C-alpha positions in Angstrom: -16.8 -1.2 -1.2 -16.9 0.3 2.3 -13.7 1.8 3.8 -13.6 -0.8 6.7 -14.2 -3.7 4.3 -11.4 -2.5 2.0 -8.9 -2.3 4.9 -10.1 -5.7 6.3 -9.5 -7.4 3.0 -6.3 -5.4 2.0 -4.6 -5.9 5.4 -5.4 -9.4 6.4 -2.2 -11.3 5.7 1.0 -11.4 7.8 3.5 -8.7 6.8 7.0 -10.0 5.9 9.6 -7.3 6.3 11.6 -7.0 3.1 15.3 -7.3 3.3 17.5 -4.5 1.9 14.5 -2.2 1.8 13.9 1.4 2.9 11.2 0.2 5.2 13.8 -1.3 7.5 15.5 2.1 7.7 12.2 3.8 8.7 11.4 1.2 11.4 14.9 1.6 12.8 14.4 5.4 13.1 11.0 4.9 14.7 12.4 2.5 17.3 15.2 5.0 18.3 12.7 7.8 18.6 10.3 5.8 20.8 13.1 4.6 23.2 12.6 2.3 26.1 10.5 1.8 29.2 7.5 3.6 27.8 3.8 2.8 27.5 3.2 2.9 23.8 0.1 2.9 21.6 0.6 1.6 18.0 -2.2 3.1 16.0 -2.9 0.9 13.0 -0.8 -1.9 14.4 -1.8 -4.4 11.6 -0.2 -7.8 12.4 2.0 -6.5 15.2 5.3 -6.8 13.4 6.5 -3.3 14.4 4.6 -3.5 17.7 6.7 -6.5 18.6 10.0 -4.7 17.8 8.8 -1.8 20.0 7.9 -4.3 22.8 11.3 -5.9 22.5 12.8 -2.6 23.6 11.3 -3.0 27.0 8.1 -1.1 26.3 4.5 -1.9 27.2 2.7 -1.9 23.9 -1.0 -1.6 23.0 -2.3 -1.7 19.5 -5.5 -0.9 17.6 -6.4 -1.8 14.0 -9.6 -2.1 12.0 -8.5 -5.5 10.6 -9.7 -8.3 12.8 -7.2 -10.7 11.1 -4.4 -8.3 11.7 -5.3 -7.9 15.4 -5.5 -11.7 15.8 -1.9 -11.9 14.4 -0.8 -9.1 16.7 -2.2 -10.8 19.7 -0.2 -14.0 18.8 2.9 -11.8 19.1 2.0 -10.7 22.6 0.6 -7.3 21.8 -2.4 -5.9 23.7 -4.3 -5.4 20.5 -8.0 -4.7 19.9 -10.1 -4.3 16.8 -11.0 -0.6 16.6 -11.8 2.0 13.9 -9.4 4.9 14.4 -12.0 7.2 13.0 -13.9 6.7 16.3 -13.0 7.7 19.9 -10.0 5.7 21.3 -11.0 3.2 24.0 -8.4 4.5 26.4 -8.4 6.9 29.3 -6.9 10.4 29.2 -3.2 10.9 29.8 -2.6 7.1 29.5 0.3 6.8 27.0 3.9 8.1 27.1 4.1 7.6 23.3 1.7 7.2 20.4 3.1 5.8 17.2 1.1 6.5 14.0 2.9 4.6 11.3 1.6 4.9 7.7 -1.9 5.6 9.0 -2.9 9.2 8.9 -3.0 9.1 5.1 -5.9 6.7 5.5 -7.9 8.9 7.9 -10.9 11.0 6.7 -11.3 13.3 9.8 -7.7 14.0 10.7 -8.7 16.8 13.1 -10.8 14.5 15.3 -8.2 11.8 15.0 -5.4 14.0 16.4 -7.6 15.3 19.2 -8.2 11.8 20.3 -4.4 11.1 20.1 -3.8 14.2 22.2 -6.4 13.2 24.8 -4.8 9.7 25.3 -1.3 11.1 25.6 0.2 12.2 28.9 1.3 15.8 29.3 4.6 16.2 27.5 4.0 12.8 26.0 4.9 12.6 22.3 3.7 11.1 19.1 5.9 9.6 16.3 4.2 9.9 13.0 5.3 8.6 9.6 3.5 9.1 6.3 4.4 9.0 2.6 6.0 12.3 1.3 4.1 13.7 -1.6 7.1 15.9 -2.4 9.7 13.1 -2.5 12.3 13.4 -5.2 10.7 10.7 -7.3 7.3 12.1 -7.1 8.5 15.6 -8.0 10.1 14.2 -11.1 7.0 12.3 -12.1 4.9 15.4 -11.7 7.4 17.5 -13.7 7.1 15.1 -16.7 3.3 15.1 -16.4 2.8 11.7 -14.8 0.8 10.8 -11.7 3.1 11.2 -8.7 1.8 7.9 -7.2 -1.5 9.5 -6.0 -4.1 6.7 -5.6 -7.3 7.2 -7.6 -8.9 3.8 -7.2 -9.7 1.2 -4.5 -8.5 -1.8 -6.4 -6.3 -4.7 -5.4 -3.0 -2.8 -5.8 -4.2 0.3 -3.8 -3.3 0.9 -0.1 -6.3 3.1 0.6 -4.6 6.5 0.8 -7.0 9.5 0.8 -4.7 12.2 2.4 -1.4 13.4 1.0 1.2 15.4 3.0 4.3 17.4 2.5 6.5 18.6 5.4 4.8 22.0 5.7 1.2 20.7 5.6 2.0 18.0 8.2 3.6 20.6 10.5 0.6 22.9 10.1 -1.9 20.2 11.0 0.0 19.0 14.0 0.7 22.5 15.3 -3.0 23.4 14.9 -3.7 20.7 17.5 -1.1 22.1 20.0 1.7 19.7 19.2 5.2 21.1 19.2 7.4 19.7 16.5 10.5 18.2 18.2 12.2 16.4 15.3 12.0 15.8 11.6 13.8 13.3 9.3 13.3 10.8 6.5 14.3 7.3 5.8 15.5 7.2 2.2 15.6 8.9 -1.1 14.5 6.3 -3.6 16.0 6.0 -7.1 13.2 3.7 -8.4 9.8 2.3 -7.5 11.1 -1.0 -6.2 12.4 0.5 -3.0 15.6 -1.5 -3.3 17.8 1.3 -4.6 18.0 4.2 -2.3 20.2 6.6 -0.3 19.9 7.1 3.4 22.7 9.8 3.3 20.7 12.0 1.0 17.6 11.5 3.2 19.5 12.8 6.2 20.8 15.9 4.3 17.6 16.6 2.4 14.8 15.0 4.4 12.1 17.0 2.6 13.0 15.0 -0.6 12.8 11.6 1.2 10.3 8.9 0.7 8.7 9.2 4.1 8.0 12.1 6.4 9.1 11.1 10.0 8.1 13.6 12.7 8.3 13.6 16.5 5.8 16.0 18.1 5.3 16.7 21.8 1.9 17.4 23.5 2.0 20.9 24.8 
């Protein structure tokens, strides 16, 4: 199965935000980091659920996603969304966006160097990106590795997989961003999970020990 076909099939249904879940914490953090009255690009906007929340904060929001069904749903929410493979050059002029949001996307990207160069090109000088990605060194994954089990690293492209091909810890994500002349301006996490359901977690632990949290959340400024 091709990469594009996998994502088209895997991400074709409308996303329903789970209640009482760490995802809501992550989204709340992202919204606060983006702020208001910005021109924002949501890379991998999927069905526009998060894009709509960003737009509701008085932002002008554009979106790109490889899933044609996802883009159709995003457009219905009022998002300026287009079908586009993020592995290719972004169809936007230089210095166009105040903020680029990359939510749970970079772990799917093969050529992360080209990807970030395109993000940098589309950002205004002193514009910033907000990036979230699963933390390979989360507390739960550390424990799984310690007892000799797979720390939730995907090895197949089956119906339960999300298509992750890149895995990051705080240091490796910093290193990648800084190599493309981004200045790290903030780092946090959403939750420290206590089980795989995502329903039992601590946001307080994530604030004190973000490197153990489920998600790496980074704000980085274009130099």
